[in-house]
All heavy atoms as atom14 arrays in JSON, in Angstrom:
{
  "sequence": "MQADYFLSKRTDVYAQASYQHISADGSGLGADISGQSPSSTNQQTVVAIGMRHRF",
  "atom14_mask": [
    [1, 1, 1, 1, 1, 1, 1, 1, 0, 0, 0, 0, 0, 0],
    [1, 1, 1, 1, 1, 1, 1, 1, 1, 0, 0, 0, 0, 0],
    [1, 1, 1, 1, 1, 0, 0, 0, 0, 0, 0, 0, 0, 0],
    [1, 1, 1, 1, 1, 1, 1, 1, 0, 0, 0, 0, 0, 0],
    [1, 1, 1, 1, 1, 1, 1, 1, 1, 1, 1, 1, 0, 0],
    [1, 1, 1, 1, 1, 1, 1, 1, 1, 1, 1, 0, 0, 0],
    [1, 1, 1, 1, 1, 1, 1, 1, 0, 0, 0, 0, 0, 0],
    [1, 1, 1, 1, 1, 1, 0, 0, 0, 0, 0, 0, 0, 0],
    [1, 1, 1, 1, 1, 1, 1, 1, 1, 0, 0, 0, 0, 0],
    [1, 1, 1, 1, 1, 1, 1, 1, 1, 1, 1, 0, 0, 0],
    [1, 1, 1, 1, 1, 1, 1, 0, 0, 0, 0, 0, 0, 0],
    [1, 1, 1, 1, 1, 1, 1, 1, 0, 0, 0, 0, 0, 0],
    [1, 1, 1, 1, 1, 1, 1, 0, 0, 0, 0, 0, 0, 0],
    [1, 1, 1, 1, 1, 1, 1, 1, 1, 1, 1, 1, 0, 0],
    [1, 1, 1, 1, 1, 0, 0, 0, 0, 0, 0, 0, 0, 0],
    [1, 1, 1, 1, 1, 1, 1, 1, 1, 0, 0, 0, 0, 0],
    [1, 1, 1, 1, 1, 0, 0, 0, 0, 0, 0, 0, 0, 0],
    [1, 1, 1, 1, 1, 1, 0, 0, 0, 0, 0, 0, 0, 0],
    [1, 1, 1, 1, 1, 1, 1, 1, 1, 1, 1, 1, 0, 0],
    [1, 1, 1, 1, 1, 1, 1, 1, 1, 0, 0, 0, 0, 0],
    [1, 1, 1, 1, 1, 1, 1, 1, 1, 1, 0, 0, 0, 0],
    [1, 1, 1, 1, 1, 1, 1, 1, 0, 0, 0, 0, 0, 0],
    [1, 1, 1, 1, 1, 1, 0, 0, 0, 0, 0, 0, 0, 0],
    [1, 1, 1, 1, 1, 0, 0, 0, 0, 0, 0, 0, 0, 0],
    [1, 1, 1, 1, 1, 1, 1, 1, 0, 0, 0, 0, 0, 0],
    [1, 1, 1, 1, 0, 0, 0, 0, 0, 0, 0, 0, 0, 0],
    [1, 1, 1, 1, 1, 1, 0, 0, 0, 0, 0, 0, 0, 0],
    [1, 1, 1, 1, 0, 0, 0, 0, 0, 0, 0, 0, 0, 0],
    [1, 1, 1, 1, 1, 1, 1, 1, 0, 0, 0, 0, 0, 0],
    [1, 1, 1, 1, 0, 0, 0, 0, 0, 0, 0, 0, 0, 0],
    [1, 1, 1, 1, 1, 0, 0, 0, 0, 0, 0, 0, 0, 0],
    [1, 1, 1, 1, 1, 1, 1, 1, 0, 0, 0, 0, 0, 0],
    [1, 1, 1, 1, 1, 1, 1, 1, 0, 0, 0, 0, 0, 0],
    [1, 1, 1, 1, 1, 1, 0, 0, 0, 0, 0, 0, 0, 0],
    [1, 1, 1, 1, 0, 0, 0, 0, 0, 0, 0, 0, 0, 0],
    [1, 1, 1, 1, 1, 1, 1, 1, 1, 0, 0, 0, 0, 0],
    [1, 1, 1, 1, 1, 1, 0, 0, 0, 0, 0, 0, 0, 0],
    [1, 1, 1, 1, 1, 1, 1, 0, 0, 0, 0, 0, 0, 0],
    [1, 1, 1, 1, 1, 1, 0, 0, 0, 0, 0, 0, 0, 0],
    [1, 1, 1, 1, 1, 1, 0, 0, 0, 0, 0, 0, 0, 0],
    [1, 1, 1, 1, 1, 1, 1, 0, 0, 0, 0, 0, 0, 0],
    [1, 1, 1, 1, 1, 1, 1, 1, 0, 0, 0, 0, 0, 0],
    [1, 1, 1, 1, 1, 1, 1, 1, 1, 0, 0, 0, 0, 0],
    [1, 1, 1, 1, 1, 1, 1, 1, 1, 0, 0, 0, 0, 0],
    [1, 1, 1, 1, 1, 1, 1, 0, 0, 0, 0, 0, 0, 0],
    [1, 1, 1, 1, 1, 1, 1, 0, 0, 0, 0, 0, 0, 0],
    [1, 1, 1, 1, 1, 1, 1, 0, 0, 0, 0, 0, 0, 0],
    [1, 1, 1, 1, 1, 0, 0, 0, 0, 0, 0, 0, 0, 0],
    [1, 1, 1, 1, 1, 1, 1, 1, 0, 0, 0, 0, 0, 0],
    [1, 1, 1, 1, 0, 0, 0, 0, 0, 0, 0, 0, 0, 0],
    [1, 1, 1, 1, 1, 1, 1, 1, 0, 0, 0, 0, 0, 0],
    [1, 1, 1, 1, 1, 1, 1, 1, 1, 1, 1, 0, 0, 0],
    [1, 1, 1, 1, 1, 1, 1, 1, 1, 1, 0, 0, 0, 0],
    [1, 1, 1, 1, 1, 1, 1, 1, 1, 1, 1, 0, 0, 0],
    [1, 1, 1, 1, 1, 1, 1, 1, 1, 1, 1, 0, 0, 0]
  ],
  "atom14_positions": [
    [[18.8, -3.75, -10.36], [17.49, -3.95, -10.86], [17.09, -2.66, -11.67], [17.43, -1.57, -11.26], [16.5, -4.14, -9.73], [15.08, -4.3, -10.18], [13.94, -4.86, -8.9], [13.76, -3.43, -7.94], [0.0, 0.0, 0.0], [0.0, 0.0, 0.0], [0.0, 0.0, 0.0], [0.0, 0.0, 0.0], [0.0, 0.0, 0.0], [0.0, 0.0, 0.0]],
    [[16.46, -2.85, -12.81], [16.06, -1.71, -13.64], [14.7, -2.0, -14.25], [14.38, -3.11, -14.62], [17.11, -1.51, -14.73], [16.8, -0.27, -15.59], [17.92, 0.06, -16.55], [18.98, -0.5, -16.49], [17.68, 1.0, -17.43], [0.0, 0.0, 0.0], [0.0, 0.0, 0.0], [0.0, 0.0, 0.0], [0.0, 0.0, 0.0], [0.0, 0.0, 0.0]],
    [[13.91, -0.92, -14.35], [12.59, -0.99, -14.98], [12.52, 0.11, -16.0], [13.09, 1.18, -15.83], [11.51, -0.82, -13.94], [0.0, 0.0, 0.0], [0.0, 0.0, 0.0], [0.0, 0.0, 0.0], [0.0, 0.0, 0.0], [0.0, 0.0, 0.0], [0.0, 0.0, 0.0], [0.0, 0.0, 0.0], [0.0, 0.0, 0.0], [0.0, 0.0, 0.0]],
    [[11.81, -0.16, -17.09], [11.69, 0.78, -18.2], [10.23, 0.79, -18.67], [9.63, -0.27, -18.84], [12.61, 0.35, -19.32], [12.9, 1.46, -20.34], [12.46, 2.59, -20.14], [13.67, 1.21, -21.28], [0.0, 0.0, 0.0], [0.0, 0.0, 0.0], [0.0, 0.0, 0.0], [0.0, 0.0, 0.0], [0.0, 0.0, 0.0], [0.0, 0.0, 0.0]],
    [[9.68, 1.96, -18.86], [8.28, 2.08, -19.31], [8.22, 3.06, -20.47], [8.62, 4.23, -20.35], [7.38, 2.55, -18.15], [5.92, 2.7, -18.58], [5.15, 1.59, -18.7], [5.37, 3.93, -18.85], [3.79, 1.65, -19.06], [4.05, 4.02, -19.21], [3.24, 2.9, -19.32], [1.94, 2.99, -19.7], [0.0, 0.0, 0.0], [0.0, 0.0, 0.0]],
    [[7.75, 2.6, -21.64], [7.66, 3.45, -22.8], [6.37, 4.25, -22.83], [5.29, 3.72, -22.71], [7.77, 2.6, -24.09], [9.15, 2.09, -24.35], [9.59, 0.9, -23.82], [10.05, 2.84, -25.09], [10.88, 0.46, -23.99], [11.32, 2.45, -25.27], [11.75, 1.22, -24.74], [0.0, 0.0, 0.0], [0.0, 0.0, 0.0], [0.0, 0.0, 0.0]],
    [[6.53, 5.59, -22.93], [5.39, 6.45, -23.04], [4.96, 6.65, -24.47], [3.79, 6.9, -24.76], [5.72, 7.84, -22.43], [6.13, 7.82, -20.96], [6.64, 9.2, -20.57], [4.98, 7.38, -20.09], [0.0, 0.0, 0.0], [0.0, 0.0, 0.0], [0.0, 0.0, 0.0], [0.0, 0.0, 0.0], [0.0, 0.0, 0.0], [0.0, 0.0, 0.0]],
    [[5.9, 6.51, -25.39], [5.67, 6.57, -26.84], [6.8, 5.83, -27.51], [7.69, 5.26, -26.86], [5.59, 8.04, -27.34], [6.87, 8.64, -27.28], [0.0, 0.0, 0.0], [0.0, 0.0, 0.0], [0.0, 0.0, 0.0], [0.0, 0.0, 0.0], [0.0, 0.0, 0.0], [0.0, 0.0, 0.0], [0.0, 0.0, 0.0], [0.0, 0.0, 0.0]],
    [[6.85, 5.89, -28.85], [7.95, 5.19, -29.57], [9.32, 5.75, -29.22], [10.3, 5.01, -29.24], [7.74, 5.35, -31.11], [6.91, 4.24, -31.71], [6.72, 4.28, -33.22], [7.51, 5.19, -34.06], [7.18, 5.08, -35.48], [0.0, 0.0, 0.0], [0.0, 0.0, 0.0], [0.0, 0.0, 0.0], [0.0, 0.0, 0.0], [0.0, 0.0, 0.0]],
    [[9.39, 7.03, -28.9], [10.7, 7.66, -28.68], [10.93, 8.14, -27.24], [11.98, 8.6, -26.93], [10.86, 8.84, -29.62], [10.83, 8.44, -31.09], [11.11, 9.56, -32.02], [10.37, 10.75, -31.71], [10.63, 11.98, -32.19], [11.67, 12.14, -32.97], [9.93, 12.99, -31.88], [0.0, 0.0, 0.0], [0.0, 0.0, 0.0], [0.0, 0.0, 0.0]],
    [[9.95, 8.03, -26.38], [10.08, 8.55, -25.02], [9.8, 7.43, -24.01], [8.83, 6.67, -24.14], [9.09, 9.71, -24.78], [9.32, 10.71, -25.78], [9.26, 10.31, -23.39], [0.0, 0.0, 0.0], [0.0, 0.0, 0.0], [0.0, 0.0, 0.0], [0.0, 0.0, 0.0], [0.0, 0.0, 0.0], [0.0, 0.0, 0.0], [0.0, 0.0, 0.0]],
    [[10.66, 7.34, -23.04], [10.47, 6.36, -21.93], [10.95, 6.92, -20.62], [11.7, 7.89, -20.57], [11.18, 5.04, -22.27], [12.64, 5.19, -22.32], [13.2, 5.99, -23.14], [13.36, 4.46, -21.57], [0.0, 0.0, 0.0], [0.0, 0.0, 0.0], [0.0, 0.0, 0.0], [0.0, 0.0, 0.0], [0.0, 0.0, 0.0], [0.0, 0.0, 0.0]],
    [[10.46, 6.34, -19.55], [10.93, 6.65, -18.2], [11.54, 5.38, -17.65], [11.17, 4.29, -18.02], [9.79, 7.17, -17.28], [9.29, 8.51, -17.76], [8.63, 6.18, -17.24], [0.0, 0.0, 0.0], [0.0, 0.0, 0.0], [0.0, 0.0, 0.0], [0.0, 0.0, 0.0], [0.0, 0.0, 0.0], [0.0, 0.0, 0.0], [0.0, 0.0, 0.0]],
    [[12.52, 5.59, -16.75], [13.22, 4.42, -16.2], [13.51, 4.63, -14.72], [13.58, 5.77, -14.25], [14.49, 4.1, -16.96], [15.56, 5.2, -16.85], [16.49, 5.2, -15.85], [15.6, 6.22, -17.76], [17.43, 6.18, -15.72], [16.52, 7.22, -17.71], [17.45, 7.19, -16.66], [18.38, 8.22, -16.57], [0.0, 0.0, 0.0], [0.0, 0.0, 0.0]],
    [[13.71, 3.55, -14.01], [14.12, 3.56, -12.61], [15.16, 2.46, -12.46], [15.02, 1.37, -13.05], [12.92, 3.34, -11.68], [0.0, 0.0, 0.0], [0.0, 0.0, 0.0], [0.0, 0.0, 0.0], [0.0, 0.0, 0.0], [0.0, 0.0, 0.0], [0.0, 0.0, 0.0], [0.0, 0.0, 0.0], [0.0, 0.0, 0.0], [0.0, 0.0, 0.0]],
    [[16.18, 2.74, -11.67], [17.22, 1.76, -11.46], [17.65, 1.82, -10.01], [17.75, 2.9, -9.41], [18.41, 2.09, -12.37], [19.57, 1.15, -12.17], [20.7, 1.43, -13.17], [20.55, 2.18, -14.12], [21.84, 0.86, -12.91], [0.0, 0.0, 0.0], [0.0, 0.0, 0.0], [0.0, 0.0, 0.0], [0.0, 0.0, 0.0], [0.0, 0.0, 0.0]],
    [[17.89, 0.67, -9.41], [18.34, 0.6, -8.01], [19.52, -0.34, -7.89], [19.58, -1.39, -8.56], [17.21, 0.15, -7.11], [0.0, 0.0, 0.0], [0.0, 0.0, 0.0], [0.0, 0.0, 0.0], [0.0, 0.0, 0.0], [0.0, 0.0, 0.0], [0.0, 0.0, 0.0], [0.0, 0.0, 0.0], [0.0, 0.0, 0.0], [0.0, 0.0, 0.0]],
    [[20.47, 0.01, -7.09], [21.67, -0.83, -6.79], [21.9, -0.86, -5.28], [21.72, 0.15, -4.6], [22.9, -0.26, -7.47], [22.77, -0.15, -8.82], [0.0, 0.0, 0.0], [0.0, 0.0, 0.0], [0.0, 0.0, 0.0], [0.0, 0.0, 0.0], [0.0, 0.0, 0.0], [0.0, 0.0, 0.0], [0.0, 0.0, 0.0], [0.0, 0.0, 0.0]],
    [[22.24, -2.02, -4.81], [22.49, -2.21, -3.38], [23.82, -2.98, -3.22], [24.08, -3.95, -4.0], [21.38, -3.0, -2.7], [21.68, -3.37, -1.25], [21.61, -2.41, -0.25], [22.09, -4.65, -0.93], [21.89, -2.72, 1.04], [22.38, -5.01, 0.36], [22.31, -4.03, 1.34], [22.62, -4.35, 2.66], [0.0, 0.0, 0.0], [0.0, 0.0, 0.0]],
    [[24.65, -2.57, -2.33], [25.9, -3.27, -2.06], [26.1, -3.45, -0.59], [25.89, -2.51, 0.19], [27.07, -2.5, -2.68], [28.38, -3.21, -2.51], [29.55, -2.41, -3.06], [29.6, -1.22, -2.89], [30.43, -3.08, -3.77], [0.0, 0.0, 0.0], [0.0, 0.0, 0.0], [0.0, 0.0, 0.0], [0.0, 0.0, 0.0], [0.0, 0.0, 0.0]],
    [[26.54, -4.6, -0.19], [26.91, -4.92, 1.22], [28.21, -5.63, 1.18], [28.37, -6.63, 0.47], [25.81, -5.81, 1.87], [26.13, -6.13, 3.25], [26.95, -7.21, 3.6], [25.75, -5.59, 4.41], [27.07, -7.25, 4.93], [26.33, -6.29, 5.44], [0.0, 0.0, 0.0], [0.0, 0.0, 0.0], [0.0, 0.0, 0.0], [0.0, 0.0, 0.0]],
    [[29.2, -5.09, 1.89], [30.5, -5.78, 1.93], [30.73, -6.35, 3.32], [30.26, -5.82, 4.32], [31.68, -4.81, 1.55], [31.71, -3.6, 2.47], [31.55, -4.34, 0.1], [32.93, -2.73, 2.26], [0.0, 0.0, 0.0], [0.0, 0.0, 0.0], [0.0, 0.0, 0.0], [0.0, 0.0, 0.0], [0.0, 0.0, 0.0], [0.0, 0.0, 0.0]],
    [[31.44, -7.49, 3.34], [31.68, -8.14, 4.65], [32.78, -7.34, 5.38], [33.63, -6.73, 4.78], [32.08, -9.57, 4.44], [33.27, -9.67, 3.71], [0.0, 0.0, 0.0], [0.0, 0.0, 0.0], [0.0, 0.0, 0.0], [0.0, 0.0, 0.0], [0.0, 0.0, 0.0], [0.0, 0.0, 0.0], [0.0, 0.0, 0.0], [0.0, 0.0, 0.0]],
    [[32.71, -7.44, 6.68], [33.73, -6.74, 7.49], [35.02, -7.55, 7.46], [35.07, -8.66, 7.98], [33.21, -6.58, 8.93], [0.0, 0.0, 0.0], [0.0, 0.0, 0.0], [0.0, 0.0, 0.0], [0.0, 0.0, 0.0], [0.0, 0.0, 0.0], [0.0, 0.0, 0.0], [0.0, 0.0, 0.0], [0.0, 0.0, 0.0], [0.0, 0.0, 0.0]],
    [[36.06, -7.02, 6.84], [37.32, -7.72, 6.74], [38.45, -6.95, 7.45], [39.61, -7.29, 7.31], [37.68, -7.98, 5.32], [37.89, -6.69, 4.53], [37.67, -5.61, 5.07], [38.26, -6.77, 3.33], [0.0, 0.0, 0.0], [0.0, 0.0, 0.0], [0.0, 0.0, 0.0], [0.0, 0.0, 0.0], [0.0, 0.0, 0.0], [0.0, 0.0, 0.0]],
    [[38.08, -5.88, 8.14], [39.06, -5.11, 8.87], [39.86, -4.08, 8.03], [40.78, -3.46, 8.51], [0.0, 0.0, 0.0], [0.0, 0.0, 0.0], [0.0, 0.0, 0.0], [0.0, 0.0, 0.0], [0.0, 0.0, 0.0], [0.0, 0.0, 0.0], [0.0, 0.0, 0.0], [0.0, 0.0, 0.0], [0.0, 0.0, 0.0], [0.0, 0.0, 0.0]],
    [[39.52, -3.96, 6.77], [40.26, -3.07, 5.88], [39.84, -1.6, 6.11], [40.57, -0.71, 5.65], [40.06, -3.45, 4.43], [38.71, -3.24, 4.04], [0.0, 0.0, 0.0], [0.0, 0.0, 0.0], [0.0, 0.0, 0.0], [0.0, 0.0, 0.0], [0.0, 0.0, 0.0], [0.0, 0.0, 0.0], [0.0, 0.0, 0.0], [0.0, 0.0, 0.0]],
    [[38.68, -1.37, 6.75], [38.24, -0.01, 6.97], [37.61, 0.67, 5.75], [37.29, 1.85, 5.76], [0.0, 0.0, 0.0], [0.0, 0.0, 0.0], [0.0, 0.0, 0.0], [0.0, 0.0, 0.0], [0.0, 0.0, 0.0], [0.0, 0.0, 0.0], [0.0, 0.0, 0.0], [0.0, 0.0, 0.0], [0.0, 0.0, 0.0], [0.0, 0.0, 0.0]],
    [[37.43, -0.11, 4.68], [36.78, 0.46, 3.5], [35.26, 0.38, 3.6], [34.72, -0.6, 4.09], [37.26, -0.29, 2.23], [38.74, -0.22, 1.94], [39.07, -1.06, 0.74], [39.16, 1.24, 1.69], [0.0, 0.0, 0.0], [0.0, 0.0, 0.0], [0.0, 0.0, 0.0], [0.0, 0.0, 0.0], [0.0, 0.0, 0.0], [0.0, 0.0, 0.0]],
    [[34.58, 1.42, 3.08], [33.1, 1.37, 3.03], [32.65, 0.86, 1.68], [33.45, 0.71, 0.75], [0.0, 0.0, 0.0], [0.0, 0.0, 0.0], [0.0, 0.0, 0.0], [0.0, 0.0, 0.0], [0.0, 0.0, 0.0], [0.0, 0.0, 0.0], [0.0, 0.0, 0.0], [0.0, 0.0, 0.0], [0.0, 0.0, 0.0], [0.0, 0.0, 0.0]],
    [[31.35, 0.62, 1.6], [30.77, 0.2, 0.3], [30.96, 1.27, -0.73], [30.92, 2.46, -0.42], [29.29, -0.11, 0.52], [0.0, 0.0, 0.0], [0.0, 0.0, 0.0], [0.0, 0.0, 0.0], [0.0, 0.0, 0.0], [0.0, 0.0, 0.0], [0.0, 0.0, 0.0], [0.0, 0.0, 0.0], [0.0, 0.0, 0.0], [0.0, 0.0, 0.0]],
    [[31.18, 0.9, -1.96], [31.46, 1.87, -3.06], [30.88, 1.35, -4.36], [31.43, 0.48, -5.0], [32.99, 2.02, -3.18], [33.35, 3.1, -4.19], [32.48, 3.85, -4.65], [34.55, 3.18, -4.54], [0.0, 0.0, 0.0], [0.0, 0.0, 0.0], [0.0, 0.0, 0.0], [0.0, 0.0, 0.0], [0.0, 0.0, 0.0], [0.0, 0.0, 0.0]],
    [[29.7, 1.9, -4.71], [29.08, 1.57, -5.97], [29.69, 2.49, -7.03], [29.76, 3.73, -6.83], [27.54, 1.71, -5.92], [27.0, 0.67, -4.94], [26.92, 1.53, -7.3], [25.48, 0.81, -4.75], [0.0, 0.0, 0.0], [0.0, 0.0, 0.0], [0.0, 0.0, 0.0], [0.0, 0.0, 0.0], [0.0, 0.0, 0.0], [0.0, 0.0, 0.0]],
    [[30.15, 1.94, -8.11], [30.88, 2.7, -9.13], [30.19, 4.02, -9.52], [28.99, 4.01, -9.81], [31.03, 1.84, -10.38], [31.72, 2.52, -11.39], [0.0, 0.0, 0.0], [0.0, 0.0, 0.0], [0.0, 0.0, 0.0], [0.0, 0.0, 0.0], [0.0, 0.0, 0.0], [0.0, 0.0, 0.0], [0.0, 0.0, 0.0], [0.0, 0.0, 0.0]],
    [[30.94, 5.11, -9.48], [30.42, 6.41, -9.88], [29.77, 7.18, -8.76], [29.35, 8.32, -8.98], [0.0, 0.0, 0.0], [0.0, 0.0, 0.0], [0.0, 0.0, 0.0], [0.0, 0.0, 0.0], [0.0, 0.0, 0.0], [0.0, 0.0, 0.0], [0.0, 0.0, 0.0], [0.0, 0.0, 0.0], [0.0, 0.0, 0.0], [0.0, 0.0, 0.0]],
    [[29.66, 6.61, -7.58], [29.03, 7.29, -6.43], [30.07, 7.51, -5.35], [31.11, 6.85, -5.3], [27.88, 6.45, -5.88], [26.85, 6.05, -6.9], [26.19, 7.29, -7.51], [25.87, 8.24, -6.85], [26.03, 7.26, -8.82], [0.0, 0.0, 0.0], [0.0, 0.0, 0.0], [0.0, 0.0, 0.0], [0.0, 0.0, 0.0], [0.0, 0.0, 0.0]],
    [[29.78, 8.42, -4.44], [30.67, 8.65, -3.3], [30.68, 7.41, -2.39], [29.61, 6.82, -2.17], [30.21, 9.84, -2.49], [30.23, 11.0, -3.23], [0.0, 0.0, 0.0], [0.0, 0.0, 0.0], [0.0, 0.0, 0.0], [0.0, 0.0, 0.0], [0.0, 0.0, 0.0], [0.0, 0.0, 0.0], [0.0, 0.0, 0.0], [0.0, 0.0, 0.0]],
    [[31.83, 6.99, -1.91], [31.87, 5.82, -1.04], [31.07, 6.04, 0.25], [30.98, 7.12, 0.76], [33.36, 5.65, -0.7], [34.09, 6.44, -1.71], [33.15, 7.53, -2.15], [0.0, 0.0, 0.0], [0.0, 0.0, 0.0], [0.0, 0.0, 0.0], [0.0, 0.0, 0.0], [0.0, 0.0, 0.0], [0.0, 0.0, 0.0], [0.0, 0.0, 0.0]],
    [[30.46, 4.97, 0.73], [29.72, 5.0, 1.96], [30.64, 4.94, 3.15], [31.76, 4.37, 3.04], [28.73, 3.8, 2.01], [28.09, 3.73, 3.22], [0.0, 0.0, 0.0], [0.0, 0.0, 0.0], [0.0, 0.0, 0.0], [0.0, 0.0, 0.0], [0.0, 0.0, 0.0], [0.0, 0.0, 0.0], [0.0, 0.0, 0.0], [0.0, 0.0, 0.0]],
    [[30.26, 5.48, 4.28], [31.08, 5.39, 5.47], [30.78, 4.1, 6.23], [31.4, 3.83, 7.24], [30.82, 6.62, 6.39], [29.44, 6.65, 6.75], [0.0, 0.0, 0.0], [0.0, 0.0, 0.0], [0.0, 0.0, 0.0], [0.0, 0.0, 0.0], [0.0, 0.0, 0.0], [0.0, 0.0, 0.0], [0.0, 0.0, 0.0], [0.0, 0.0, 0.0]],
    [[29.84, 3.32, 5.74], [29.49, 2.03, 6.36], [29.75, 0.92, 5.36], [30.23, 1.16, 4.25], [28.02, 1.99, 6.8], [27.19, 2.02, 5.62], [27.68, 3.21, 7.69], [0.0, 0.0, 0.0], [0.0, 0.0, 0.0], [0.0, 0.0, 0.0], [0.0, 0.0, 0.0], [0.0, 0.0, 0.0], [0.0, 0.0, 0.0], [0.0, 0.0, 0.0]],
    [[29.39, -0.31, 5.71], [29.6, -1.41, 4.82], [28.39, -1.67, 3.88], [28.28, -2.71, 3.23], [29.89, -2.71, 5.6], [28.71, -3.18, 6.47], [27.83, -2.38, 6.78], [28.75, -4.45, 6.85], [0.0, 0.0, 0.0], [0.0, 0.0, 0.0], [0.0, 0.0, 0.0], [0.0, 0.0, 0.0], [0.0, 0.0, 0.0], [0.0, 0.0, 0.0]],
    [[27.44, -0.73, 3.85], [26.24, -0.83, 2.99], [26.07, 0.44, 2.19], [26.39, 1.52, 2.64], [25.01, -1.06, 3.81], [25.03, -2.26, 4.69], [23.73, -2.37, 5.46], [22.71, -2.73, 4.9], [23.78, -2.02, 6.73], [0.0, 0.0, 0.0], [0.0, 0.0, 0.0], [0.0, 0.0, 0.0], [0.0, 0.0, 0.0], [0.0, 0.0, 0.0]],
    [[25.51, 0.28, 0.95], [25.19, 1.46, 0.15], [24.06, 1.09, -0.79], [24.03, 0.02, -1.36], [26.43, 1.88, -0.64], [26.21, 3.21, -1.38], [27.48, 3.74, -2.01], [28.3, 2.99, -2.55], [27.67, 5.03, -2.0], [0.0, 0.0, 0.0], [0.0, 0.0, 0.0], [0.0, 0.0, 0.0], [0.0, 0.0, 0.0], [0.0, 0.0, 0.0]],
    [[23.13, 2.06, -0.91], [22.0, 1.9, -1.86], [21.95, 3.14, -2.72], [22.08, 4.26, -2.24], [20.67, 1.8, -1.08], [20.73, 0.68, -0.18], [19.51, 1.6, -2.05], [0.0, 0.0, 0.0], [0.0, 0.0, 0.0], [0.0, 0.0, 0.0], [0.0, 0.0, 0.0], [0.0, 0.0, 0.0], [0.0, 0.0, 0.0], [0.0, 0.0, 0.0]],
    [[21.79, 2.95, -4.03], [21.71, 4.04, -4.99], [20.44, 3.81, -5.82], [20.24, 2.72, -6.32], [22.96, 4.12, -5.89], [22.82, 5.19, -6.96], [24.22, 4.33, -5.06], [0.0, 0.0, 0.0], [0.0, 0.0, 0.0], [0.0, 0.0, 0.0], [0.0, 0.0, 0.0], [0.0, 0.0, 0.0], [0.0, 0.0, 0.0], [0.0, 0.0, 0.0]],
    [[19.63, 4.88, -5.96], [18.43, 4.83, -6.79], [18.48, 5.96, -7.78], [18.82, 7.11, -7.44], [17.15, 4.97, -5.9], [15.91, 4.98, -6.75], [17.1, 3.85, -4.87], [0.0, 0.0, 0.0], [0.0, 0.0, 0.0], [0.0, 0.0, 0.0], [0.0, 0.0, 0.0], [0.0, 0.0, 0.0], [0.0, 0.0, 0.0], [0.0, 0.0, 0.0]],
    [[18.15, 5.68, -9.06], [18.14, 6.68, -10.08], [16.84, 6.58, -10.88], [16.34, 5.47, -11.15], [19.32, 6.5, -11.03], [0.0, 0.0, 0.0], [0.0, 0.0, 0.0], [0.0, 0.0, 0.0], [0.0, 0.0, 0.0], [0.0, 0.0, 0.0], [0.0, 0.0, 0.0], [0.0, 0.0, 0.0], [0.0, 0.0, 0.0], [0.0, 0.0, 0.0]],
    [[16.23, 7.7, -11.19], [15.06, 7.74, -12.09], [15.32, 8.75, -13.16], [16.12, 9.71, -13.01], [13.77, 8.1, -11.31], [13.89, 9.43, -10.63], [13.48, 6.98, -10.3], [12.56, 9.95, -10.06], [0.0, 0.0, 0.0], [0.0, 0.0, 0.0], [0.0, 0.0, 0.0], [0.0, 0.0, 0.0], [0.0, 0.0, 0.0], [0.0, 0.0, 0.0]],
    [[14.68, 8.57, -14.32], [14.92, 9.52, -15.38], [13.91, 9.36, -16.5], [13.16, 8.39, -16.58], [0.0, 0.0, 0.0], [0.0, 0.0, 0.0], [0.0, 0.0, 0.0], [0.0, 0.0, 0.0], [0.0, 0.0, 0.0], [0.0, 0.0, 0.0], [0.0, 0.0, 0.0], [0.0, 0.0, 0.0], [0.0, 0.0, 0.0], [0.0, 0.0, 0.0]],
    [[13.99, 10.27, -17.45], [13.17, 10.24, -18.65], [14.1, 10.43, -19.84], [15.01, 11.24, -19.81], [12.13, 11.4, -18.64], [11.27, 11.43, -19.91], [10.11, 12.78, -19.9], [8.84, 12.12, -18.89], [0.0, 0.0, 0.0], [0.0, 0.0, 0.0], [0.0, 0.0, 0.0], [0.0, 0.0, 0.0], [0.0, 0.0, 0.0], [0.0, 0.0, 0.0]],
    [[13.88, 9.63, -20.91], [14.68, 9.75, -22.11], [13.77, 10.07, -23.29], [12.66, 9.53, -23.38], [15.26, 8.33, -22.38], [16.68, 8.16, -22.09], [17.17, 6.79, -22.56], [16.37, 5.71, -22.03], [16.8, 4.78, -21.27], [18.08, 4.72, -20.88], [16.01, 3.81, -20.82], [0.0, 0.0, 0.0], [0.0, 0.0, 0.0], [0.0, 0.0, 0.0]],
    [[14.27, 10.9, -24.17], [13.57, 11.18, -25.42], [14.58, 11.07, -26.56], [15.62, 11.75, -26.51], [12.9, 12.58, -25.41], [12.17, 12.83, -26.67], [10.92, 12.28, -26.92], [12.49, 13.57, -27.75], [10.53, 12.7, -28.12], [11.48, 13.47, -28.61], [0.0, 0.0, 0.0], [0.0, 0.0, 0.0], [0.0, 0.0, 0.0], [0.0, 0.0, 0.0]],
    [[14.31, 10.26, -27.52], [15.24, 10.07, -28.67], [14.8, 10.96, -29.82], [13.66, 10.95, -30.21], [15.24, 8.63, -29.06], [15.8, 7.71, -28.02], [15.52, 6.24, -28.29], [15.97, 5.37, -27.26], [15.3, 5.08, -26.18], [14.11, 5.52, -26.01], [15.79, 4.23, -25.28], [0.0, 0.0, 0.0], [0.0, 0.0, 0.0], [0.0, 0.0, 0.0]],
    [[15.75, 11.73, -30.35], [15.45, 12.64, -31.47], [15.78, 11.98, -32.76], [16.54, 11.05, -32.87], [16.27, 13.92, -31.32], [15.83, 14.75, -30.16], [16.44, 14.66, -28.95], [14.76, 15.61, -30.29], [16.06, 15.41, -27.87], [14.33, 16.4, -29.23], [15.02, 16.28, -28.02], [0.0, 0.0, 0.0], [0.0, 0.0, 0.0], [0.0, 0.0, 0.0]]
  ]
}
């Protein structure tokens, strides 16, 4: 899920959230959202917020 709010023509703020839940299959792997450290459990949540300005 992602939200974007424009403060002006060239500046905006954004928020993004990702959630992953994997079923227990006995493989011993934790949840792993791309680009983040793997979770030690079968669930992982990642939230990012930021501000962009285009020159």
